[in-house]
N, C-alpha and C positions, 0 to 999 in steps of 0.2 A: 658438611664441614663447618668449621668455625663455631661449633655449638658452645664450647666453653666460654669464648669471648662474648657470645650473645647472651648467655646466662649471667655473666658478670655485670654487664650494663643493665640488664633487667632488674637484678637484685638491688643495684644502686638506686635506680629510679623508684622502686617500691619502698626502699628504706627511707628515702627522703620524703616520699609522699606520706609517710606515717608520722612525721615529726614536724615541729615548728622550725621555721627558717631562722635559726640563730647560729652564730659562729661556732659555738661549742658542739652542737649536734652535727653540724656540717663537717667539722674537723674529724669527728669520730667516723662518720660515714666515708669520708674521703680516704681515711686510713685503711678502711676495709677495701675500698676501691683500689688503692695502691697494691695491696697484697694480691688481690684477685688478678689484676693486670699483669703483675710480675709472674704469677703462676700461669698466665696465658701467653707467656713469652713476649710480652711487650717490653721494649728496652726502657731502662731506668729514666733516661732523659725524656722519652716520650711520655712516660707516666707522669713525670713532674709537670710537663706542659699541659696535659689533660687536667690534672688536679688544679693547677693555678688558674687555668681558664674557666673551669667550672665554678671554682670558688668565687672568682671575680663576678661571674654572672648571677650567682645565687645570693650572695650577701648584699643587703641593701636593696634588693629587688622585691617589690610588692607583687606577689602572685597569689591568686586564689588557691587555697589549699586543695581544692578539688582538681585544679589544673596543674598542680606541681609535677605530677608524673609525666604529663605530656610536655611540660616545659623542660624538665631535665632531659628527657629523651631527645627533644629537638636540639638542645644545647650540645649534647654529646655528638649527635649526627653532624651538626654544623662544624664542630671542632675537628672531627676526624676527616670530614669532607675537605676542609681547608688544607689539611696536611697532604692529602692526595693532590689537590690542585696546585700546590707549590712545586710539585715535580712536573717537568715538561712531558707532554704527550706527543707521540708520533705514530705514524702508520708505516710499519715495516715494509709491507708489500709496495706501497706507493713510493717510498723512498728508493727502493731497489729499481723499480720500473723507471723512475725519473732519471736515474743515473745511466740507464741503458742507452739513452740518447747520446751520451758523451763517449760511448764505445769503450769505456773503462769499466772493469768488473767492480761490483760492490763487495767489499771485504768485511766479513764478520768474524771476530775473534771471540772464542768462548773460553771463559776462565772459571775456576772453581776447584774445590778439593776432590780427592778420590771418593767414590761411593755415593755421589749425589745424583747420578744419572746423567752426567754431562754428555757422554757419547750417545746415549739413546736420545737425548734431547736434540743433538745435532741431526740425527737421522729423522726425527720428527719435523724439524724445521726444513730439512731437505725435501721431505715428502710434501710439505705444505707449499713450498716454492714450485715444485714440479706441477702440482695441481693448478697453479696459477700461471702456467706457461712461462716459468722462469728457469732458464738452464743453470745447472749447478755443478761445481767441482769441489771435492773435499780434500783438505790438506791434513795428513796424519802427522801433525807436529808434536804429538806426544811420543817422543822417542825414548822416554824414561821408564814408563811402566811396562812390565812384561805382559804381552798379550793385547796391548792397546791397539796396535796396528791391525792384528787379526780380527779383533772385535769390530773395528771400524770397517774393515774390508767386507765382513759378513753383511753389514748393513748396506754398504754401497752396492754389493752384488744383488741383494734383494731389490733395491731400488733402481738397479741398472744405471749406476752413476760412475763417473771417473774418479779414481782415488790416486792422489799424488803422495808417494811415500818413499822413504829411504830406510836404511838399516837402523837398528836400535843403537843409540849412542850418537847419532848424527846431530848436527846443529838444527834445532827446531826452526830457527829463523830462516835457514837455508831451504827447508822443506816448504815453508810458507811462501818464500820467494819463488820457488819452482812452480808452485800452484798458481801464483799470480801471473807468471810468464806464460804458463799453459793457457790460462783463461784469456789472456790478451790475444794470443796467437790463434785460438779457436773461437774467439768471440763468445765466450761464456759470460752469462749475466752476473753470476754471484759465486764467490769463493767462501766456503765455510771452513774455518781454521780451528782444529782441535788443539788443545795444549795439555801439558802434563798436569795431572791433579797434584796439588801441593797444599800443605798446611800454610795458613796465613802467617805462621811464625818462621817459615823457612825462607830466610832472606835471599839465599843464592837462587832458589827457584823462582822467587818473586821477581828478582832482577832479570831472569831469563824471559819472563813475560814482557818486561819493559823493552828488552832487545827486539822481540818479535814486533812489537808496536812501532819501534823506530825504523825497522827494516821495511815493513810493508805498509805502515800507516793505515790501519784498518778504518773503515768508515763507521763501524759500530763495534763496541765491546760489550758483551753480555756476560753477566755473572749468573752462574747456575748454582742454586742453593737448595738444600733439602728442607722442606717445610717442617718435617718431624724433628729436626735438630734443634728447633727452638731458638733460644738466645745464642747458641753457638753459631747458628746461621747468621744472626745479626752481627756477631763479632767478626765472622769471616768476611761479610760484606763490607764492614767498616775498614778492615785492613786491606782488602783487595782494592777498594776504592781509593785508598791512599796511594797505592803503587800504580794502578792502571787507570783510575778515573773512568770506570765503566759507565756506559750510557743507560743501562737498564738491566733488569733481572728477570730470570725465569725460575719459578719455584716448583720443584718436582714433588710428587707424592702428596699433592694438595687434597686429593680425594680422601686421604686417610687422616688429614689434619683436623683435629677437633678443637684446636686452640685459636689459630688464626692470627696470633700476635706477630709472627714473622713478617708477613706481608706489610702490615701497618708500620712496623719498626724499620724495615729496610727503606721504605719510602721516606719516612720521617728523618732517618739518620743520614742517608746518602743523597736525599733530594733527587733521586732518580726513580722512574716509574717501574712497576712490575708489569712486564709486557705480556707474558703468557703464564699459564698454570698447567703443570703436568698432572693429568688425572687418570693415568693408566699406563699400560705397557705397549699398547698398540700405537702405530704411527699416527693414527687419527686422534689419539687421546691427548690433544693439546688445545687448551681453551684460552681464548683471548681474555685477559683480565679486564674486568669492568668494575669501576668504582661504585656505580649505582647498585649493581648486583651484590657486591660485597656488603654495602650498607644495608641492603634489603635482607640479606641472610643474617646479619648480625643483629639488626634492630627490628625488622619487619616480620620475621618468621617465628618469633618467640611467643609461645602460647601464654606465658604469664603476662606479658605486656598486653596482648590482645584481650585477655580476660579482664584486665584492669580498665582498659579503654571501653569495653563493651557496656558497662553500666551507664556511661555517659550517653550512650545511644538509646537508652530506654525510652525517652520521649517519642521516638520514632514510631513504635507500635501503637499509634493512636487508634482508639476503638472505632472512631468515626468511619474509616473506610470499610469496616466490616459490614455495617448495615447496607452499604451500597450493593444490594443484590441485583443491580441492573443487569449484570451479565446473564441472568436467567432469561429475560426477554430475547436476548441475543440468540438463545437456543431456539425460541419460537421462529425467529427469522430464518435460521438455517433450515428448520423444518418446512417453512413456507417455500423455501427454495427447492426443497425436495419435492413438494407437491407440485410446484410449478413445472418441475422437470417431468412429472408424470403426465401432465397435459400435453406435453410436446409430442409424444408418440402418436396421440390421437390426431394431431394436426398433420403429422407426416402420413398417417394412414389415409387421410382424405386426399392428400397429394398423390399417394400411390394409386388411388382409384383412377385418377386422371392420367396417370402415366401409361396405363395400357393403351389408351387412345393414341398417345404419342408414340407408343411402341409399334402401332400398326404400320406406320410408314417404314418400319424396318424391312419389310419385304422388298422395299426399293432396292435391296441388295441384289435383286434378280438381274438388274442390268449388267451385273458382273459377267454372266455368260455371254453378253454382247461382246465381251473381249475375245470371243472366239475367232475373230479375224486373225488371231495369232498364227493360225495354220499357214498364213502367208509366208511363214518361215520356210515352207516347203521348197520354194524356189532355190534355197541354198544348195540342195543337191544338184540343181541345174548348174550351179557354179562349177561343180566337178567336171 
């Protein structure tokens, strides 16, 4: 995944490495970078930040032309790494377990539009919590979409979980409230609250999410977005964040995402972290997002960059180590060990010749018949 974004940064590094560091050439290359980033679903404001930062580092900096590729690569990595660092990080499982001591359930509200895999993501999170010994109850607060409750019930039945639901058209906030009361009375650790999928432009439904938040006051609000939706996912995240101020995001279908710009843009635009990546349809297909792994995939796995850096490593194959044929005598040493092992049997053979003399006392076993006094047991019948 993220192949296109990786190729974009590689081409920029290679292009700058073939030109002199003057403002005119840099402007032309940065324009190409802008187009490529936009095609990779990176938000406009994020593209502008990357361009300005890279331009500031390149112009007026004296760098050996042979080192320019490595310099550009490191500058891009540092710039993107800083964007991820600006978003707070947290451990979901640790947060839930820490609140368990207060005897109040940990509430998680999931928001997002229809078709992003929100319901399946809730089931994946529920499965993850179960495996970590965290009890779960699910609230079917999507009372708007036909089939939403049945879909969620199918998942909870498979996972053997309790589902709190009402009829379609019911107040979603009331369903969430019922789930909260159930969790408190049954000492459940965590409540996962589904919500109706809605377009970010639907003001009434967006206000409905705000009502749920006011009624149950969730500890965590998670935005679920589709990686393949590209810039539309970024637009959704921006609008949902305005109304709900969510705390983190989960991107689904990331295994099929060849662009990778959505993850970078959501973090940069909302200043919230990407918590998990959905990488399949099974309950276990949920991967913890890792910034270092993301940077490695984008920058470290590209064959073009590796091929450019390899020539610099040419001095390593110094011919001097080749004449060092010393390992050959090592073979003679091993052969010596083999011959030494052949002498050992002769030594043992000499010992074996002496063993028969020691084996002669074995007849001493004869005193065993002396044990014959056992017939003394015969008086037992006398006991009769």
